[in-house]
Structures are given as structure tokens and as C-alpha cells.
N, CA, C and O atoms as CSV, one atom per row, in Angstrom:
chain,resi,resn,atom,element,x,y,z
A,1,UNK,N,N,-27.454,2.602,-19.592
A,1,UNK,CA,C,-26.194,1.883,-19.729
A,1,UNK,C,C,-25.017,2.730,-19.239
A,1,UNK,O,O,-24.127,2.213,-18.564
A,2,UNK,N,N,-25.004,4.019,-19.569
A,2,UNK,CA,C,-23.902,4.878,-19.147
A,2,UNK,C,C,-23.907,5.066,-17.630
A,2,UNK,O,O,-22.848,5.153,-17.008
A,3,UNK,N,N,-25.088,5.128,-17.044
A,3,UNK,CA,C,-25.174,5.276,-15.588
A,3,UNK,C,C,-24.631,4.031,-14.894
A,3,UNK,O,O,-23.930,4.125,-13.887
A,4,UNK,N,N,-24.957,2.883,-15.435
A,4,UNK,CA,C,-24.492,1.625,-14.838
A,4,UNK,C,C,-22.972,1.510,-14.947
A,4,UNK,O,O,-22.314,1.100,-13.990
A,5,UNK,N,N,-22.418,1.861,-16.085
A,5,UNK,CA,C,-20.968,1.823,-16.270
A,5,UNK,C,C,-20.271,2.815,-15.339
A,5,UNK,O,O,-19.228,2.507,-14.762
A,6,UNK,N,N,-20.852,4.000,-15.201
A,6,UNK,CA,C,-20.279,5.000,-14.299
A,6,UNK,C,C,-20.290,4.516,-12.859
A,6,UNK,O,O,-19.327,4.731,-12.122
A,7,UNK,N,N,-21.370,3.864,-12.456
A,7,UNK,CA,C,-21.464,3.339,-11.096
A,7,UNK,C,C,-20.429,2.242,-10.859
A,7,UNK,O,O,-19.791,2.201,-9.807
A,8,UNK,N,N,-20.267,1.363,-11.830
A,8,UNK,CA,C,-19.276,0.287,-11.693
A,8,UNK,C,C,-17.867,0.859,-11.582
A,8,UNK,O,O,-17.082,0.424,-10.741
A,9,UNK,N,N,-17.549,1.828,-12.426
A,9,UNK,CA,C,-16.217,2.443,-12.365
A,9,UNK,C,C,-16.000,3.159,-11.037
A,9,UNK,O,O,-14.912,3.101,-10.464
A,10,UNK,N,N,-17.024,3.825,-10.557
A,10,UNK,CA,C,-16.920,4.510,-9.276
A,10,UNK,C,C,-16.657,3.523,-8.148
A,10,UNK,O,O,-15.812,3.772,-7.289
A,11,UNK,N,N,-17.371,2.411,-8.146
A,11,UNK,CA,C,-17.186,1.398,-7.105
A,11,UNK,C,C,-15.815,0.731,-7.180
A,11,UNK,O,O,-15.291,0.271,-6.166
A,12,UNK,N,N,-15.234,0.679,-8.375
A,12,UNK,CA,C,-13.906,0.091,-8.520
A,12,UNK,C,C,-12.799,1.031,-8.040
A,12,UNK,O,O,-11.794,0.574,-7.496
A,13,UNK,N,N,-12.975,2.337,-8.236
A,13,UNK,CA,C,-11.903,3.277,-7.953
A,13,UNK,C,C,-11.966,3.930,-6.584
A,13,UNK,O,O,-10.963,4.484,-6.134
A,14,UNK,N,N,-13.092,3.888,-5.912
A,14,UNK,CA,C,-13.196,4.503,-4.592
A,14,UNK,C,C,-12.246,3.853,-3.589
A,14,UNK,O,O,-11.574,4.582,-2.858
A,15,UNK,N,N,-12.151,2.512,-3.512
A,15,UNK,CA,C,-11.196,1.932,-2.558
A,15,UNK,C,C,-9.753,2.345,-2.817
A,15,UNK,O,O,-8.971,2.497,-1.879
A,16,UNK,N,N,-9.401,2.524,-4.073
A,16,UNK,CA,C,-8.040,2.943,-4.409
A,16,UNK,C,C,-7.787,4.359,-3.903
A,16,UNK,O,O,-6.708,4.651,-3.387
A,17,UNK,N,N,-8.759,5.222,-4.045
A,17,UNK,CA,C,-8.600,6.605,-3.598
A,17,UNK,C,C,-8.562,6.727,-2.080
A,17,UNK,O,O,-7.923,7.634,-1.547
A,18,UNK,N,N,-9.235,5.828,-1.386
A,18,UNK,CA,C,-9.286,5.892,0.067
A,18,UNK,C,C,-8.149,5.133,0.755
A,18,UNK,O,O,-7.976,5.238,1.969
A,19,UNK,N,N,-7.388,4.382,-0.010
A,19,UNK,CA,C,-6.312,3.578,0.563
A,19,UNK,C,C,-5.188,4.464,1.095
A,19,UNK,O,O,-4.926,5.544,0.564
A,20,UNK,N,N,-4.536,3.995,2.140
A,20,UNK,CA,C,-3.381,4.714,2.676
A,20,UNK,C,C,-2.230,4.626,1.696
A,20,UNK,O,O,-2.042,3.609,1.029
A,21,UNK,N,N,-1.476,5.680,1.617
A,21,UNK,CA,C,-0.313,5.652,0.737
A,21,UNK,C,C,0.824,4.905,1.431
A,21,UNK,O,O,0.842,4.772,2.654
A,22,UNK,N,N,1.750,4.433,0.647
A,22,UNK,CA,C,2.885,3.685,1.177
A,22,UNK,C,C,3.805,4.621,1.949
A,22,UNK,O,O,3.980,5.786,1.593
A,23,UNK,N,N,4.383,4.085,3.003
A,23,UNK,CA,C,5.343,4.833,3.809
A,23,UNK,C,C,6.710,4.184,3.585
A,23,UNK,O,O,6.922,3.028,3.950
A,24,UNK,N,N,7.613,4.918,2.995
A,24,UNK,CA,C,8.943,4.402,2.710
A,24,UNK,C,C,9.821,4.623,3.926
A,24,UNK,O,O,9.819,5.702,4.519
A,25,UNK,N,N,10.569,3.598,4.293
A,25,UNK,CA,C,11.419,3.626,5.486
A,25,UNK,C,C,12.863,3.460,5.059
A,25,UNK,O,O,13.189,2.546,4.301
A,26,UNK,N,N,13.713,4.320,5.529
A,26,UNK,CA,C,15.149,4.187,5.278
A,26,UNK,C,C,15.818,3.863,6.605
A,26,UNK,O,O,15.780,4.660,7.542
A,27,UNK,N,N,16.412,2.720,6.672
A,27,UNK,CA,C,17.079,2.292,7.890
A,27,UNK,C,C,17.443,0.822,7.763
A,27,UNK,O,O,17.360,0.240,6.681
A,28,UNK,N,N,17.843,0.237,8.869
A,28,UNK,CA,C,18.227,-1.166,8.860
A,28,UNK,C,C,16.988,-2.051,8.930
A,28,UNK,O,O,15.892,-1.584,9.239
A,29,UNK,N,N,17.177,-3.324,8.640
A,29,UNK,CA,C,16.077,-4.276,8.688
A,29,UNK,C,C,15.524,-4.396,10.109
A,29,UNK,O,O,14.310,-4.459,10.301
A,30,UNK,N,N,16.400,-4.425,11.088
A,30,UNK,CA,C,15.944,-4.532,12.477
A,30,UNK,C,C,15.142,-3.304,12.902
A,30,UNK,O,O,14.157,-3.434,13.628
A,31,UNK,N,N,15.549,-2.120,12.460
A,31,UNK,CA,C,14.791,-0.908,12.762
A,31,UNK,C,C,13.419,-0.948,12.095
A,31,UNK,O,O,12.431,-0.498,12.676
A,32,UNK,N,N,13.358,-1.478,10.894
A,32,UNK,CA,C,12.083,-1.579,10.178
A,32,UNK,C,C,11.146,-2.554,10.871
A,32,UNK,O,O,9.951,-2.286,10.990
A,33,UNK,N,N,11.680,-3.690,11.333
A,33,UNK,CA,C,10.850,-4.655,12.061
A,33,UNK,C,C,10.303,-4.046,13.341
A,33,UNK,O,O,9.131,-4.233,13.671
A,34,UNK,N,N,11.147,-3.319,14.061
A,34,UNK,CA,C,10.721,-2.688,15.306
A,34,UNK,C,C,9.646,-1.635,15.055
A,34,UNK,O,O,8.661,-1.564,15.789
A,35,UNK,N,N,9.833,-0.821,14.023
A,35,UNK,CA,C,8.859,0.226,13.694
A,35,UNK,C,C,7.535,-0.387,13.257
A,35,UNK,O,O,6.474,0.117,13.626
A,36,UNK,N,N,7.578,-1.460,12.482
A,36,UNK,CA,C,6.346,-2.112,12.025
A,36,UNK,C,C,5.604,-2.746,13.195
A,36,UNK,O,O,4.379,-2.656,13.279
A,37,UNK,N,N,6.334,-3.377,14.086
A,37,UNK,CA,C,5.690,-3.993,15.250
A,37,UNK,C,C,5.084,-2.938,16.166
A,37,UNK,O,O,4.006,-3.149,16.722
A,38,UNK,N,N,5.761,-1.810,16.329
A,38,UNK,CA,C,5.257,-0.751,17.202
A,38,UNK,C,C,3.988,-0.112,16.649
A,38,UNK,O,O,3.113,0.289,17.417
A,39,UNK,N,N,3.878,-0.014,15.329
A,39,UNK,CA,C,2.702,0.624,14.735
A,39,UNK,C,C,1.614,-0.385,14.371
A,39,UNK,O,O,0.530,0.009,13.943
A,40,UNK,N,N,1.886,-1.674,14.534
A,40,UNK,CA,C,0.888,-2.700,14.242
A,40,UNK,C,C,0.653,-2.904,12.758
A,40,UNK,O,O,-0.437,-3.306,12.353
A,41,UNK,N,N,1.651,-2.635,11.950
A,41,UNK,CA,C,1.525,-2.777,10.498
A,41,UNK,C,C,2.372,-3.939,10.005
A,41,UNK,O,O,3.272,-4.419,10.695
A,42,UNK,N,N,2.061,-4.372,8.803
A,42,UNK,CA,C,2.849,-5.406,8.166
A,42,UNK,C,C,4.109,-4.785,7.570
A,42,UNK,O,O,4.151,-3.589,7.281
A,43,UNK,N,N,5.113,-5.601,7.394
A,43,UNK,CA,C,6.376,-5.143,6.833
A,43,UNK,C,C,6.530,-5.742,5.439
A,43,UNK,O,O,6.546,-6.963,5.283
A,44,UNK,N,N,6.642,-4.890,4.434
A,44,UNK,CA,C,6.843,-5.329,3.059
A,44,UNK,C,C,8.294,-5.066,2.697
A,44,UNK,O,O,8.778,-3.940,2.807
A,45,UNK,N,N,8.974,-6.100,2.270
A,45,UNK,CA,C,10.378,-5.962,1.883
A,45,UNK,C,C,10.443,-6.067,0.368
A,45,UNK,O,O,10.008,-7.059,-0.217
A,46,UNK,N,N,10.981,-5.052,-0.248
A,46,UNK,CA,C,11.088,-5.006,-1.702
A,46,UNK,C,C,12.566,-4.927,-2.053
A,46,UNK,O,O,13.267,-4.012,-1.623
A,47,UNK,N,N,13.028,-5.880,-2.827
A,47,UNK,CA,C,14.420,-5.846,-3.256
A,47,UNK,C,C,14.494,-6.182,-4.740
A,47,UNK,O,O,13.565,-6.759,-5.307
A,48,UNK,N,N,15.599,-5.817,-5.353
A,48,UNK,CA,C,15.746,-5.896,-6.796
A,48,UNK,C,C,17.126,-6.451,-7.136
A,48,UNK,O,O,18.119,-6.120,-6.489
A,49,UNK,N,N,17.171,-7.284,-8.143
A,49,UNK,CA,C,18.429,-7.814,-8.633
A,49,UNK,C,C,18.487,-7.620,-10.143
A,49,UNK,O,O,17.510,-7.872,-10.848
A,50,UNK,N,N,19.617,-7.178,-10.623
A,50,UNK,CA,C,19.744,-6.912,-12.049
A,50,UNK,C,C,20.618,-7.962,-12.734
A,50,UNK,O,O,21.186,-7.699,-13.794
A,51,UNK,N,N,20.724,-9.108,-12.156
A,51,UNK,CA,C,21.556,-10.073,-12.840
A,51,UNK,C,C,21.560,-11.369,-12.268
A,51,UNK,O,O,22.236,-12.266,-12.773
């Protein structure tokens, strides 16, 4: 039972460990779109409102 649980946990966490870390970009929206298109990556826009 412990071996099976260990295997399941390992299979769940390996993709997380192998994933690329986030790259934070400081610049304008147009610069971010251009950089994302040039590198072939998706663009994630995160914004926050406190009210």
C-alpha cells in the first residue's frame, strides 16, 4: 500500500517539477504581445482590482 501511494504521489508531482517557471515581463502591452509572438508562447495577462 505504501509503495502504491508513493508511486501515485510521484506521478502527480513530477510534471510540476519539470514545468517551466513563469517569466515575468515588465513593459507595455504591445511589447509583451510582440515578445510572445516572437518566442511562440502564449500571453497571460494578470490584473487586479481592489474595489
